[in-house]
Each structure stands twice: as C-alpha cells, then as structure tokens.
N, C-alpha and C positions, 0 to 999 in steps of 0.2 A: 218857353221863362225854364228859369232858372232853378236850384236844389231849393235855394234861397225861404222862395216864398211856397216851393211844395210840399201836401206832409205825405210821408209812409206809406198813411192809411186816414181814414176818415167811417166816422160812425152817427147818429143820429142825435146821440149825447154819448155820457160818459155812461151809465148806464144800461146801452146796446154793447159793448164792444167782448168780445167772447172772448174775459179774463182767463179759463184758465185755457183755451187754444194756447193763449200770450206767454202762460208760466213753461205751456209747453215745447213751446221754440226756443226756451231759454232765457229767457222773461223775468229780471226776481225785482225790481223796483221799480216805482212810477210816480214823477212824481207829476202832482195836477194842479190846473191855474184854479180857483174860484169862482168866480162868477162869471153867471153866461157856461160854469161848465157843470157846478157839482149844481149850484141849487143862483135861486134869483140873485141880481145883482142886492148889494148891502147886506144880505139876507143872511142870517145862522145857518149855523147844518142845523136841516132835518129828519128828519127818522132813517128817507131810503138814502142818505148823504152816509147817515152812522150807519147802516147797516150796510153799503158795499163796502166798507173802512175795513170791515165784522167780517168779512166774506173775501177782502182782499188776507187777510189777514190769516186765515184759513186758510187759507191757498198755501202764500205763502209769504206772499210778496211780503213787502216791506214800500211803504209811502213816504213822501217828502209832500207838501205843501209848496210850494212857488209864489209870490204874492212883490209886485209892487209896492203894494202898504209899508206901510213902518207902524202906522199906531196898532190898536190895539188890538179891530178887525177882525187881519190873519190870525193871531195868535191866539184870542178867542176861539177863532175858526175853527186852528188844529187841534187845539182844546177836548174841542165838542166834539172832534172824529179821535181821537187819542193818538192824532200824527203830530211825527215834529214840525216845525216850519224852518221855512229862511222865508228872511224877511227884507225891502227894497230889492227887490230882483233888478231894476233897469231893466227888463226885458225890450229889446230883445240883445240886451248884451251880454256875450256866453256864460262870464265870472264866479256864477250864482246859481248858475245853472247844474254848472265844475260843483259847486258848495253841495247842493242837496246832492249829487252825487256823490258827492266823500260820504256828507251824511248820514250814509244809507251803507256806509261798506260795501261797496259795492264796485262791480267798474264801468263801463260808460257803455259798453256795449250790451251788457245784461240789462237797459232803464229803457226805459220808454216815456217818451210826457204826451200830456192828453189837452188839452189847451182847444176856448173855441174863436181868437184872434192870429191872422193871417200877418202880422204889421210889428205883433210884441210875439205870440207865443211860439209861436210855430219859426216864423220867422230864425228869436233868440232862439230855439232845442237845433235847430238845424246848421244856427250856429254855434253853440255847442259840440255837435257833432252825437244827436242823439236822432231817436227812434220818435217819434212822432204822429202825434193820432190829432187830427182835428177830429171839432165833435160842432152842429153848428147850436147856436145860441139857443140856452131855455125861453127866452124870451126877445123880444124885442123892442120893449122899456128901458132904454142905454139916457143914459147921460146926453146928450150934440153930440160933448166930438168922439165917443164914441159910434153918434148915430152915424155921422161923419168920416169917420173909419172904414167902415160898413159899408158903404157908395167906396171907398176907396182898395176893400176886397173884389165887391163884387166881378171882375176882367179874370178873377184868379179864382175865384170860387169858379167860373164859366169853367173853364182850362184845366180843373177837377173835374170838374161832372163831364167833361168827357175824356179824360180819362182812366178814371176811376168811380165811376156809372155813379147812382147817387147813393147819399148815402144807409146803412142796410139800419134795422130794426129790430133791439129781440133778440139778442151774442151775435148778432153777424155786423161785420166792415168791410168795406171794400178795402184792396190791402194792394198797393205796386207788385212793381218784383222788388225793389229793396229788403 
C-alpha cells in the first residue's frame, strides 16, 4: 500500500487526539474536515466542537476548516467554532489544502490534517505533503454514496489496523514512524 491512502496516525475521533503532544512535536496548525470528523453529517457545531477549538487556541494552535462544500454550511460551522475556513476544496486535490496552510501563515511541516475519509481527506492531505490523522467516522448514518465509499475503504482500513493497531481513545493515538 502506498502512502497516498495511508495516514500517519489514527485516533478514534478528533476529540481523542493528544493535541498537547502534537504541539510539543512542533505542529502549530491543524486543518479539519467537518462532517463525521467534528460533528455528525450536516449538523451545526456543538458545545464539544466549540470547546475543542477553544482548547486548541489556548494551546497555541491555528486552525482552518477545509470543506468541499461551497455553500453556507462550512461558513456557518467555521463561524460557530471561530476558525477560518477554506471552501470548495475539491478533495483529494492538494491546492486548497495548501491554501489552508497559507491562511494560517505557517509552514506545511508545522501543519497536520484531521479527517475521516481515506479517498478524499487522507489522500488529499498526502497529496499536499501534510502529516495526516485518520479518525473513525462519528456515525454510519451517511448518504448512500459515502456509505458506498466506506465499502471501498475497508481493505485500506484492514491494512491500517495491521500496521497501526486499533485507534486509541481519550488522548492517545497510534502513530506511524513518520
């Protein structure tokens, strides 16, 4: 399996990542997917998401929301968590990932991406040369076409489990050697 679809690390959710450890490793910016990464699909930001972004700011992180959405959904969510946003991402193409890094004013090697889909989120982050963390989806209640993509992801997930083990919860994650 090539690096294209393979995350550098994975966690049970975006809320289970040890962000202080990532900051201590030299990361200063985080790019996030929204749906099924931070909240249920098409849901507004909730208290947990807002608290996470506040905690990240307190640590010293800069954040950007990266969404394929071009409508109000991504803009509204980003406003609710007080984070800049880049819309129309066309994931897995790398251009808007790079725009997100530029928006934070930091270097790509100081940035990591967090998302739940292999063939859009992770592939795109890898195409942009970013460290990436795969999360498990928050729910399996998704549109038909995303459920279909999840079936295609299964062989990759099996290989990730063999290499990285099971995703950790509560402040830990399995990370590869990168």
